[in-house]
VMD Tcl script that draws the C-alpha trace (Angstrom):
set ca {
  {5.83 -60.25 -106.08}
  {4.85 -59.19 -109.45}
  {4.53 -55.82 -110.96}
  {1.39 -54.31 -109.30}
  {1.23 -51.98 -111.86}
  {-0.08 -54.74 -114.27}
  {-3.23 -54.75 -112.27}
  {-6.10 -53.32 -113.19}
  {-9.67 -52.06 -111.49}
  {-12.51 -55.02 -111.77}
  {-9.82 -58.20 -111.98}
  {-10.34 -61.26 -109.70}
  {-8.21 -61.63 -106.97}
  {-8.15 -65.57 -106.32}
  {-5.62 -67.73 -103.98}
  {-3.04 -69.81 -105.05}
  {-5.91 -72.40 -105.14}
  {-8.00 -70.79 -107.39}
  {-10.62 -69.50 -105.11}
  {-12.17 -66.15 -105.23}
  {-10.92 -63.61 -102.86}
  {-12.33 -60.43 -104.00}
  {-12.30 -57.88 -107.05}
  {-9.82 -55.19 -107.47}
  {-11.16 -51.37 -106.65}
  {-7.51 -50.31 -107.40}
  {-3.95 -50.39 -106.19}
  {-3.18 -47.99 -103.72}
  {-0.20 -47.50 -101.69}
  {1.42 -50.74 -102.71}
  {-1.66 -53.02 -101.53}
  {-4.82 -54.19 -103.68}
  {-7.78 -52.61 -102.54}
  {-10.87 -54.82 -102.73}
  {-14.41 -53.63 -103.36}
  {-16.98 -52.92 -100.74}
  {-18.58 -56.50 -102.02}
  {-15.96 -58.18 -101.06}
  {-15.42 -56.92 -97.48}
  {-16.61 -60.37 -95.75}
  {-14.97 -63.49 -97.21}
  {-16.76 -66.64 -97.84}
  {-14.19 -68.79 -97.81}
  {-14.25 -72.36 -96.06}
  {-11.81 -71.90 -93.41}
  {-11.49 -67.98 -93.19}
  {-13.20 -66.00 -90.46}
  {-15.38 -63.14 -91.05}
  {-15.70 -60.45 -88.64}
  {-18.77 -58.35 -89.53}
  {-16.49 -55.79 -91.42}
  {-18.99 -55.09 -94.51}
  {-19.72 -51.89 -95.89}
  {-15.99 -50.57 -96.70}
  {-12.86 -51.52 -98.41}
  {-10.12 -54.21 -97.23}
  {-6.88 -54.64 -98.27}
  {-4.62 -57.18 -99.33}
  {-0.53 -56.88 -99.22}
  {1.32 -56.16 -102.42}
  {3.86 -58.50 -101.35}
  {1.35 -62.01 -101.69}
  {0.94 -61.19 -105.40}
  {2.34 -64.04 -106.98}
  {1.44 -63.43 -110.85}
  {-0.95 -61.39 -112.79}
  {-2.69 -63.56 -115.69}
  {-5.28 -62.40 -117.82}
  {-8.20 -60.75 -115.81}
  {-6.63 -62.35 -112.57}
  {-4.47 -61.87 -109.72}
  {-3.12 -64.81 -108.25}
  {-1.59 -64.38 -104.92}
  {1.13 -66.52 -103.33}
  {-0.87 -68.31 -100.64}
  {-4.27 -70.26 -100.67}
  {-7.64 -68.48 -100.33}
  {-8.48 -69.37 -96.97}
  {-4.87 -68.04 -95.62}
  {-4.72 -64.84 -98.20}
  {-8.11 -63.65 -96.41}
  {-5.71 -63.38 -92.77}
  {-3.64 -61.09 -94.05}
  {-6.69 -58.34 -95.22}
  {-5.81 -55.17 -93.45}
  {-8.13 -52.29 -92.65}
  {-7.17 -49.01 -94.84}
  {-5.14 -47.92 -91.83}
  {-3.10 -51.13 -92.20}
  {-4.58 -52.30 -89.01}
  {-5.29 -55.83 -89.13}
  {-9.02 -57.12 -89.35}
}
mol new
graphics top color blue
foreach p $ca { graphics top sphere $p radius 0.5 }
foreach p [lrange $ca 0 end-1] q [lrange $ca 1 end] { graphics top cylinder $p $q radius 0.2 }
display resetview
């Protein structure tokens, strides 16, 4: 896991395959809070559940590296989105 303190607002979050997952709103409680506009990812192979209009979170443990203006995760995008959580920590 990378140092989450290096993650800044508006950084792009990408999977290990380089596919866009979302945009950082902020880091909160050891998780990456994605902007609301990224609440329903349009990633081939990922399932959307109609969860638009509120924030989703990515566990900080998935962060492999922070490179420039990108947060790269350790899993490909279509797998990483399955780890997204609601604010409460519940699965999506």
